[in-house]
Kinemage of the C-alpha trace (Angstrom):
@kinemage 1
@onewidth
@group {chain A} dominant
@subgroup {mainchain}
@vectorlist {calphas} color= white
{ca met a 1} P -7.582 208.220 -25.449
{ca ser a 2} L -10.370 207.198 -27.740
{ca asn a 3} L -10.613 203.544 -26.676
{ca his a 4} L -12.253 204.029 -23.324
{ca thr a 5} L -14.719 206.142 -21.437
{ca his a 6} L -15.304 207.326 -17.899
{ca thr a 7} L -18.693 207.202 -16.274
{ca val a 8} L -19.797 208.457 -12.929
{ca leu a 9} L -22.379 206.210 -11.219
{ca his a 10} L -24.583 207.020 -8.288
{ca val a 11} L -26.666 204.414 -6.478
{ca asp a 12} L -29.776 205.751 -4.702
{ca glu a 13} L -29.836 203.144 -2.003
{ca glu a 14} L -32.783 204.786 -0.227
{ca gln a 15} L -34.942 204.452 -3.346
{ca ala a 16} L -33.753 200.882 -3.996
{ca gln a 17} L -34.582 199.896 -0.373
{ca asn a 18} L -38.156 201.106 -0.996
{ca trp a 19} L -38.657 198.905 -4.074
{ca ser a 20} L -41.284 196.193 -3.542
{ca ile a 21} L -40.371 192.597 -4.069
{ca his a 22} L -42.270 192.780 -7.393
{ca asp a 23} L -40.216 195.861 -8.449
{ca val a 24} L -36.917 194.144 -7.623
{ca leu a 25} L -37.883 191.056 -9.482
{ca glu a 26} L -39.028 192.947 -12.556
{ca arg a 27} L -35.753 194.803 -12.687
{ca trp a 28} L -33.726 191.638 -12.163
{ca his a 29} L -35.692 189.774 -14.851
{ca arg a 30} L -34.747 192.430 -17.367
{ca leu a 31} L -31.206 191.133 -17.011
{ca his a 32} L -31.589 187.503 -15.956
{ca lys a 33} L -34.147 184.728 -15.988
{ca gly a 34} L -34.366 184.468 -12.183
{ca thr a 35} L -35.850 181.275 -10.784
{ca leu a 36} L -39.049 179.452 -11.575
{ca phe a 37} L -40.492 180.803 -8.349
{ca thr a 38} L -39.503 184.444 -8.986
{ca gln a 39} L -41.003 184.146 -12.496
{ca gln a 40} L -44.237 182.719 -11.092
{ca tyr a 41} L -44.395 185.539 -8.474
{ca val a 42} L -44.010 188.284 -11.084
{ca lys a 43} L -46.780 186.660 -13.192
{ca gly a 44} L -49.038 186.865 -10.136
{ca glu a 45} L -49.365 183.053 -9.656
{ca leu a 46} L -50.325 181.748 -6.219
{ca leu a 47} L -47.361 180.265 -4.376
{ca pro a 48} L -47.205 178.214 -1.202
{ca asp a 49} L -45.721 179.943 1.849
{ca phe a 50} L -42.410 178.085 1.687
{ca thr a 51} L -41.846 179.313 -1.872
{ca leu a 52} L -42.802 182.879 -0.933
{ca ala a 53} L -39.961 182.813 1.643
{ca leu a 54} L -37.595 181.684 -1.154
{ca val a 55} L -38.872 184.464 -3.414
{ca glu a 56} L -38.352 187.106 -0.687
{ca ser a 57} L -34.866 185.771 0.037
{ca ser a 58} L -33.965 185.835 -3.661
{ca ala a 59} L -35.370 189.327 -4.098
{ca glu a 60} L -33.100 190.629 -1.285
{ca val a 61} L -30.031 189.060 -2.936
{ca tyr a 62} L -31.105 190.610 -6.265
{ca arg a 63} L -31.790 193.983 -4.647
{ca asn a 64} L -28.239 194.028 -3.172
{ca arg a 65} L -26.775 193.030 -6.508
{ca leu a 66} L -28.740 195.751 -8.328
{ca met a 67} L -27.319 198.340 -5.921
{ca asp a 68} L -23.685 197.032 -6.148
{ca ile a 69} L -21.464 198.896 -8.591
{ca ser a 70} L -18.964 196.088 -8.572
{ca trp a 71} L -21.700 193.676 -9.649
{ca phe a 72} L -22.693 196.214 -12.369
{ca met a 73} L -19.168 196.245 -13.712
{ca lys a 74} L -19.082 192.407 -13.730
{ca glu a 75} L -22.342 192.410 -15.661
{ca leu a 76} L -21.006 195.016 -18.068
{ca asn a 77} L -17.666 193.262 -18.705
{ca glu a 78} L -18.856 189.688 -19.159
{ca pro a 79} L -20.390 189.989 -22.587
{ca ile a 80} L -17.365 192.009 -23.825
{ca ala a 81} L -14.957 189.367 -22.470
{ca arg a 82} L -17.036 186.562 -24.091
{ca gln a 83} L -16.934 188.318 -27.475
{ca ala a 84} L -13.213 189.028 -27.217
{ca asn a 85} L -12.605 185.377 -26.184
{ca phe a 86} L -14.624 184.156 -29.133
{ca glu a 87} L -12.693 186.455 -31.551
{ca asp a 88} L -9.347 185.392 -30.149
{ca ser a 89} L -10.154 181.753 -29.625
{ca cys a 90} L -9.158 181.809 -25.937
{ca thr a 91} L -10.807 181.470 -22.565
{ca gly a 92} L -10.539 183.079 -19.177
{ca arg a 93} L -10.663 186.642 -17.995
{ca leu a 94} L -10.535 189.346 -20.595
{ca tyr a 95} L -7.050 190.567 -19.626
{ca ser a 96} L -5.499 187.106 -19.199
{ca cys a 97} L -4.614 186.548 -22.850
{ca his a 98} L -5.806 189.573 -24.805
{ca phe a 99} L -3.316 192.148 -23.614
{ca met a 100} L -0.205 190.032 -23.111
{ca pro a 101} L 2.851 191.342 -24.900
{ca leu a 102} L 3.187 189.782 -28.334
{ca thr a 103} L 6.374 188.036 -27.385
{ca leu a 104} L 4.559 186.081 -24.686
{ca arg a 105} L 1.617 184.935 -26.840
{ca ala a 106} L 1.697 181.410 -28.250
{ca ser a 107} L 2.121 181.326 -32.058
């Protein structure tokens, strides 16, 4: 079939566990804005202790997401679904209205 592809993914969890907080945040910020505190941390700005704890907590959440293949698939599918929804003037998950049999679609 020419309308899909298969990809084999491997997550090197050992390497990801060795990323510094700065490494994790830089990787996350390539995909997302992060928080004001994580942005300030990456810029090297001085942060109070309580915000450092928030940054460290956020970095661990981000690290886990960066290692999660399910999260990767969600990230991969979202822009495709948004574009398809825009083109078909509908909302919801990609498969909810795009691939219904033609007899079930509203005219």
